[in-house]
N, C-alpha and C positions, 0 to 999 in steps of 0.2 A: 615269898616262901614256896608257893606253888610252882613258880617258874624254876626255882632252884632244884626241887624234887624231880620235876619233869626232865630237866637238863641231866641230872645225875642218871636217871634210868636210859635216856636216850644215849648217854655216853657208854654205858654198859651194852646197849644194843649194838654199838659200833666196834666193840672189842673183839678182834679176830681171835685172840687166844681163848677167851671165855666162850666164844661161839663154838669153836672146835671141841673144847672140853666138855661143853653142855651136851653134846650128842652122847657122850659116855654116861652122863648121869641119867639119862632117860627122862621121864616125866615126873621125877621125884621131888621137883620144886613146885609142883602144883600146876604145871603147864597143861596137864590133861583136862582141866577145867575150861581151857580156851583153845585147845588144839584137839581136832576131831578124830585123830587117829595117826598112827605111824606109817601106814601102808594103805594101798588101794582097798584091800579086803576090809579093813577096819573102818575106813572113812565111808565106804559103801554101806555098811550097816548103819552108820550114824545118818546118812543121807535118807535111807528108807524110813528110819524113825521119824525124821523130820517131815518128809513127804506125807507120811500117814496122819500127820497133824495139820495137813493143808499148807505146808511151808516149802517154798522152793529153796534150792541151795546154789551157791557158786563155790567151787572148790579151788583152793590155792596150794599148789605143790610148793611148800616152803624152801627157801634157799637164799643164802646170802654170800657175798664175796666170791662170786664165780670168776675165776681168773685163768682158766684155760679151756681149750676146746672140748676136752673129754668131759668136763663137768657140764658145759653147755649142752653137748650131745645127750648126756645122761638125763638131764633136766628135761630136754624136748621129748625123749623116749618115754619118760613117765608121763608127760602130759598127753602124748598119744595114747598110751595105755589107758589113761583115765577117761579120754574121750571115747575109746572102744568100750570101756565098762559102763559109761553112762547110756550108750546107745544099746548095748546088750541087755542091760537090766531095765531099760526104759525108765531111767531116774528123771525126775523133774529137776534138772540141774544144768548149769553151764560152768565154764571154767574162767578163772582169773590168772593172768600170767604177769611176770615181771620181765621186762626186757633185759636187765642186767643178768638175770638168771639164764638167759638165752644167748648170751654173748655180746651184749651192747658195749660193754667195756673192753672187749678183746678186738672185735672187728664188726663194724656196723653192717656190712654185707652179709656176714655170717649170721647176725641177729635177724635180719629181714628174711634170709632164706629159711631159718628155723621157724620163724613166724608164718611164713607161707605154707610149709609143710603142715603145721598145726591148723591153720585156717582152711586148707583144702580138705582135711579130714573132718573138721568141724562142719564145714559146709556141706560135705556129703550126708552127714548125720543131722543136719538142720540144728546145729548147737551154736550158740553165741559165745564169742570169746571177748573178754574184758581185759584191757591192758591196764594194769595197776599203775598209778603214778607214784614214783619214788621220791628221792629228795630233790632239791631245786637244781642241783648239779646236773641231774639228767632230765630235767623238765623239757628244755627245748629239743633235745635228742629224741625224747619219747614222741613229741608232737610231730617232729620231722618223719620218724619211722611210721607213725600212724597215718600221716597224710599220703605216704607212698603205698601203704597197704590199702587205703580207701580208693585208690585207683582201680583195684581189682576186686575188692571184697566189700560186702555190706554186712557180714556177720561179725564185725569188729567194732569196738567202742573203747572208751577210756575213762579216767577219773579227773575230776576238777576239784582241786583243794580250795575251800573257801578262805583259808587264811591268806592266800596269795593275792597281792595287790592287782595282779593282771588277770585274775580268774574271770572277770566280767567280759574282758575283751576277748579272751580265748574262747569263751563259751559262745559268743556271738559267731566266731569263725566256725565252731562245730554245731551250728544250730540244727543240722539234719542228722547229727550222729547220736546214737544212743550213749548217755552219760551217766555216770554215778557221781553224785555231789557228796564230798566228805568235808570235814573241817580241817584235816591235815595232822599228821602225827610225827613230823620231823622238826628238828630244831632249825629255823631259818633265821636270817638276819632281818632287822627291822627295815631294811631297804627294800627287800622283796615280799615281806609277810607282815600281816598285822600280828601284834603281840598280845593284845588284850582280849579276854573272853568276850566282852560285850561287842567290840568291833568284829570279830570273827562270827559271832552269832548273827549280827546285823547283816553282814555280807552274805552269810549262808542263806538267810531268809530271802534276800533280795535275788540271789541267783536261783533259789529254788522256786520262787513265785514266777520269775520270768520264764523259766523252762516249762513250768506247768501250763503257761498260757501258750506255749509254742506247739509244735507238732511232733517233735521226736520224743521217744521214750526216755523216761528219766527215772533213775534210782535215787530215792532219798535216803541217804545213809547217815543215820545219827541215832544215838541213844538218848537224846535230849528230849524229854517229854514236853518241855515247854515249846520247843521248835515244832515237834510233832503235832501238839495240839493246835498251835497257830495255823499250821499248814492244812491240818484237817478242816478247819473253819474256812480257810481261803478256798479249798477244794469245793466244799460244799456251796458257798456263796457263788462261786464262778462256774458252778455245774461242770466240773471237770470229770471226764469219764474216768472211771478206775483202771481201764486198760490202757491209759496213757502213762502210767507211773506204778511204781511200787515203793514200799518202805524196806529198808535193809539194815540189818544189825549184824554184829559179830557173833559168832558162836560162843555160847557160854555167858553172854551179857544180857541182862534184863530179859530173861527167858520167858517170864510170865507175860511181859508186855508183848513179846513176839507173838505168843499164842493169842493174846487178846486182839491184836490187830488183824491177825489172820481170821479168827472168828467173826470179827465185825465186818468182814467182806472185803478188806484191802489185800491187793496182792503183796505177798511178802516173801523175801529172800534172806536167808541166813549165810553169811560170808563164813566159809568153813575151811580153815587151814589145816593141812596135814603134812606129815613127814617127820623126819629125825632132826632136821635143821631148823629147830624151833625157837632158839634162844633169842635172836635179834627181834622176832615178831613179838615174842612173849614180853621182852623188856620194854617195847614201845606201848603195849597194852598197860604196863604198870606205869608208864610215864603219863598215859592219859588218865589213869586212875590210881594213883599210888596207894590208896587205902586197900587195895587188893593184896598188898604185901602181907597184911595181917592174917588173910585167909591162907597165904602160902605157908606161913609159919605154923599155923594150927594144923594144916593138912599134913605137914612134915613131921610133927610131933605126936599128934593124936589121932585116934580112930574115930569113926563117925559116932560112936557112943562115949566119946570123951575119955577113953582109956590111952594112957601113955604108950606109944608104940615101943616095941622092943628092939626094932630095926627101922631104918638103918641109921647109925649114928652120924655117918658122913653126910647123909641127906639133911638131917636136922641141922648139922653145922653149917652147911652151905645156905640154907634157908635162913638160919639165924644170923648169918654174916650179912646177908642182904638186908635183913631187917634192921640190924644194928647200924649199917651204913646209911640207911634211910634215916633212922632215928637221929644219928649224929648231924646229918645234913639239916634236919628240922631244928636241932638244938642250936647249932651254930648260926642258923638263919634268924632264929628268935633273939639270940644275943646281940646280933648286928643290927637289929631293927629297932 
């Protein structure tokens, strides 16, 4: 049942038509709970709020399905503007980028050139740049580009997805590179990825513990309090300095736990997506935790004091449609089981 629901929302995230039209809907489907703003000014305000609570940030200029050079150029320019803003405002923040947004599917040389421009500016401002890992179809290409960039730069790292069977081997190859460890949010085949939660969790802990015993900086990116608590015990027992790692979560998820970890003296970073191209990211977050669709419906129809909204009917209809599709998936799954 959980896998069917997850597959459903991942399918929506890959729908180009929905992705394009979602930009017209704005944040009326509740995406503002998980997306920090639509532009640099709004995300800057959110970063300052998090910094004031002792939390660092990494910002992601959202984007999907980049298919021409002008889109890649626009994405690069927005990232460069964000780097300038971080430097100008002295924000405790670095940036996360996706290679497909910068032209990986158009021309690899174009993508590398765009990344070098970004890294040059980031290096000047002493800002780290993290390359997000996308679906498995882009896995090797992402690693190949990273290795080329590492020949010239040290302010760049990437993400390892614990559900991939090859994650341990790749992590060994990148033992001196700053890495973020995540569980993985894309639908992949059983040939390349573990399918069960228990297997993914087990591999996550294995990878994280190995990294914590190494020398390079590691971002432990998970909302799973069981994993966090086990790693906290491991850190304490092995006397691992807090400046060797950080905990990391997505903006809008388990906010109280984020504050608690920061108050407890752990380095903490919030992954903060922003921009109008939010639909694919948002659907993958629902795929990870489909229960959030209930919050979407409530937000679309009701005000904070539980009064029925007078507007907008279209918004409610869209949210209700998503909710009904999810419910029908659950119902059909129950009948077949």
